[in-house]
C-alpha positions as CSV (number, residue, x, y, z in Angstrom):
1,M,-0.1,0.1,-0.1
2,K,3.2,2.2,0.9
3,A,4.4,1.9,-2.3
4,L,1.3,2.3,-4.3
5,M,0.8,5.6,-2.2
6,T,4.0,6.9,-3.5
7,I,3.9,5.7,-7.1
8,C,0.4,7.6,-7.0
9,G,1.6,10.5,-5.6
10,L,5.1,10.7,-7.9
11,L,3.0,10.2,-10.5
12,F,0.3,13.2,-10.2
13,I,2.7,15.5,-8.4
14,S,4.4,15.9,-12.2
15,F,1.6,17.3,-13.1
16,G,2.6,20.8,-11.0
17,Y,6.1,21.0,-11.9
18,S,6.7,23.4,-15.0
19,Q,8.4,21.4,-18.3
20,E,10.7,22.5,-21.1
21,I,8.2,21.2,-23.5
22,K,5.0,22.4,-23.7
23,P,1.7,20.4,-23.3
24,T,0.0,19.9,-26.6
25,A,-4.2,20.1,-27.1
26,E,-6.2,19.0,-30.0
27,E,-9.5,20.2,-29.7
28,I,-11.8,17.1,-30.7
29,A,-15.1,18.6,-30.3
30,P,-16.8,21.8,-28.2
31,D,-15.2,22.1,-25.3
32,T,-13.0,19.0,-25.2
33,Y,-9.6,18.6,-25.7
34,K,-7.0,15.8,-26.4
35,V,-3.8,17.0,-24.3
36,K,-0.2,15.3,-24.1
37,Y,2.1,16.4,-21.5
38,Y,5.8,15.9,-22.0
39,H,9.0,14.5,-20.5
40,D,11.8,16.7,-21.2
41,N,13.0,14.2,-23.3
42,G,10.1,14.4,-25.3
43,K,8.4,11.4,-24.4
44,I,4.9,11.4,-23.7
45,M,4.5,12.0,-19.7
46,H,0.7,11.7,-19.7
47,E,-2.0,11.7,-22.1
48,G,-6.1,12.4,-21.6
49,N,-9.0,14.3,-22.7
50,Y,-10.4,17.8,-20.7
51,V,-13.9,18.3,-20.8
52,D,-14.8,21.7,-19.5
53,G,-11.7,22.2,-17.9
54,K,-12.0,18.4,-16.2
55,S,-10.0,15.4,-16.6
56,N,-12.6,13.2,-18.5
57,G,-12.4,9.8,-19.8
58,L,-9.2,7.4,-20.0
59,W,-6.1,8.9,-18.9
60,K,-2.4,7.0,-19.5
61,S,0.7,7.7,-18.0
62,Y,4.3,6.6,-19.4
63,D,7.9,7.0,-17.4
64,E,10.6,8.2,-19.3
65,N,11.2,5.4,-21.8
66,G,7.7,5.2,-22.8
67,N,7.0,2.3,-20.6
68,L,3.0,2.6,-19.4
69,I,3.0,3.2,-16.0
70,A,-0.9,4.1,-15.0
71,E,-4.2,4.2,-17.0
72,G,-7.2,5.2,-15.6
73,S,-10.5,7.3,-15.7
74,F,-11.9,10.4,-15.1
75,K,-15.3,11.6,-14.4
76,D,-15.6,15.0,-14.1
77,G,-11.9,15.6,-12.5
78,K,-12.4,12.5,-10.1
79,K,-10.7,9.3,-10.8
80,E,-13.7,6.6,-11.3
81,G,-13.5,2.8,-11.5
82,L,-10.4,1.0,-11.9
83,W,-7.3,1.9,-12.5
84,N,-3.9,0.3,-13.3
85,F,-0.8,1.1,-12.2
86,Y,2.5,-1.0,-13.5
87,K,5.6,-1.4,-12.2
88,G,7.8,-4.3,-13.9
89,E,6.1,-7.7,-13.7
90,E,3.9,-6.1,-10.8
91,V,0.1,-4.3,-11.6
92,S,-1.9,-3.3,-8.7
93,S,-5.5,-2.6,-9.9
94,V,-7.3,0.2,-7.8
95,S,-10.9,0.7,-8.1
96,Y,-12.3,4.3,-7.3
97,N,-15.5,5.8,-6.2
98,T,-15.6,9.5,-6.7
99,N,-12.1,10.0,-6.2
100,S,-11.8,7.6,-2.7
101,I,-10.4,4.1,-3.3
102,A,-12.5,1.3,-2.4
103,E,-10.2,-1.4,-3.5
104,I,-6.4,-2.5,-4.1
105,K,-5.7,-5.7,-5.6
106,K,-1.9,-6.7,-6.8
107,F,-1.1,-9.0,-9.7
108,Y,2.0,-10.6,-10.6
109,T,2.2,-10.5,-15.1
110,N,4.8,-13.5,-14.8
111,H,2.3,-15.6,-12.6
112,L,-0.4,-14.9,-15.6
113,A,1.3,-16.8,-18.8
114,V,-0.6,-19.6,-20.1
115,K,1.8,-22.5,-20.1
């Protein structure tokens, strides 16, 4: 749990820091923008949608090498539903209910492989 909270904290704290590469935004519908935030090396850090100025729909986060480290959905700016956090062969699945953690499950991908 402590490690998961650290990952979550580091992941979303990064939104507040200034970057050398400016985020991009593309209007895909009225008041709806697809945005991308970038690491200093030019690779995507976060991508998702804003609707009426709030995070909405699927968001994904990547490390500096381009590896997916988190994915989940927002609804009206709040985490909602299932979020997955990836660290090596470990996957932490966190269920959110109106931005509050409802349940956490941990999986190891090497245990899921079919032989």
